[in-house]
N, C-alpha and C positions, 0 to 999 in steps of 0.2 A: 466830403463824405461820398456815400453812395447816391444819395438824392441828387447831389451836384452832378455826379457822373450821369445819372439816368436822364436828367435834364438836358445835358450836353449831347447825349447818344441820341434823345428824341430830336433836338435841334438840328443836329446833322442829318438825321434819316429823312426828317421832313424837308430839308433843305436841298437833298439829292447828294448830299455828301456820304454815301453809304460805306465807302472804305474807312474814312474817318469815324464814322459811328461804330464799326466793327473794331477799329483800333482802340477806340475808347473803352469798348466793351472788355476788350482783353487787358487793358490797362487796370481795370477794376480789380481783376483777379491778381496781377502782379504788384499790385499796390497794397496787397493784405487785406483789403476789403472783401466782403463776400455779396455777390451778385444777387438780387432780389428777383422775384417773378417779373417785376417791371423791366428789370435790366435785361433779361432774357427775351420777353416779349418784344422790346424794343430792337434787341438785336436781330431777331427774326423778322421783325418787319423791315430792317434795313436789307436784310437778305431778300425779301420779297420783293421791294423796290429795285433790286439789281437782277431781278429775275434769276435768283439762285435758290430754286427750291431745295437742292441737296444741302447745301451749306445751312439753310433753316431747319432742315431735319436734324442735322449734326448739332446745331445749337440746341434743339429741343431734346435731344438724347443727353447732352451735357446736363441741362436742366434737371432731367430725371435722376441721373448719376448724383446730383447735389441734393437729392430728396425733395426738390420743390415740386408743388402741384400747380400744374398749369391752370389758368383761368380762361374765361370765354374770349379775351383779348388775344391770349397766346394761341388758342384754337384757330381764331379768326385769321390771324397773320399767318399760320401754317396753311390753313385751307385756301387762302388767297395766293399764297406762294405757289402751291400745287396747281392751282387754277392757271396761273400765269405760265407754268412750266407744261401745261399739257399732261398733267397726271392726276386725270379724273378718278382713279381708283384709289390712289394714296388720299385724295381729298374725302372720297367717301369712307376709306378706313379711318381717317382721323376723326370725322364725323361721329362714327360708331365708337371709338375710343372716347370721345368727348361724352356721349351719352353714358358709357359704362362708368365714368368717373363723376357721374351726377353733375355736370357741368351743362348748365340751360342754354341752349343756342339762342341767338337773337336773330331778327331779321337779316342783318348783314350776314349771318352764318349761312342761312338758307340761300340768299341771293348769290353769294360766291359758291356754294356748292351746286348750285342749278346753273349758273353760268359755266362753271367747269365740266358739267357734264354734257350741257347742251353745245357747247363750242367744240366737244370731242366726239360727238356721237355723228357717225355718217349719214349723209342726207337720205339715204335708202328708208323706205317706210313711211315717208312723209305723205300725207294725203292732201286733198285739195283744200282741208281746213288748216293746214300748217303743220308744225312738228308734233311728232307724238308726245304725250304727256310723259313728263320725266319718272323715272323710277322711284319706287318710295324707299326711303331709307330708313333702317331701323323698324322698330315697332313698340308697341305698347310694353312697359315693364311692369310686373305685379306691384301695385301700390305707387306707381308712377304715372304721370300723364306722358303719352305718345308724343312724338313730334308732331307739329302741326303739318297739314297738307302743304306741299310744295306748290308753288305757283310759277308759271313761267315769268322771267324778268329779263328785261334785255340787256344786253351789255352797256349799251348807251345810259340806261337808266342807273344801273349799278355805278359807273363811273361818274354821273352826275352828283353823286353825294360825297366824292373825294374831294380833298381841297385843291384848288388850281395849283398848278406848278407857279411857284413865285419866281424862281431864277435869281434869287437873292443870294444863294451860296454857290459860287463857282470856283472851278479849279481844284477842288479836292478829291477829284475821281468821280465825281457824280456821272452817273450815266445818262447820256442825252439822245 
């Protein structure tokens, strides 16, 4: 069933076998099953692991065409894919779309967004105290809490929260 497919896709994605993960995602559809939000989110995460932000956005578009609503995990994977692909404007646009859809960001969302902007901002304008403050994203919506203020987060700190590469799955097209 689709739950087994999702587990297999996730295992391949986490094991660095992104090609196999995406092949399994495609197999869900050809087997007559309907992909879930988890299926799409995991496929997007596999694209992110392969530094393929364009394919991640394509999978996201397919998700919308199926009428599925993205969740915070979906948006985080997309924002992270855009961060890795040096696409800070797309990351910011996704953050705005996330808020418009009333999907509440979490700390990881802000961290990935901050890293995306910071690593793609030219060094001009830096003072003796370091980089300029990151720009504010979004604003308060009537009846809703606005986003929490962004704080600078180092790329190293963000990566410290990722699981270590296990090197368990090899040979399946995993990018090294």
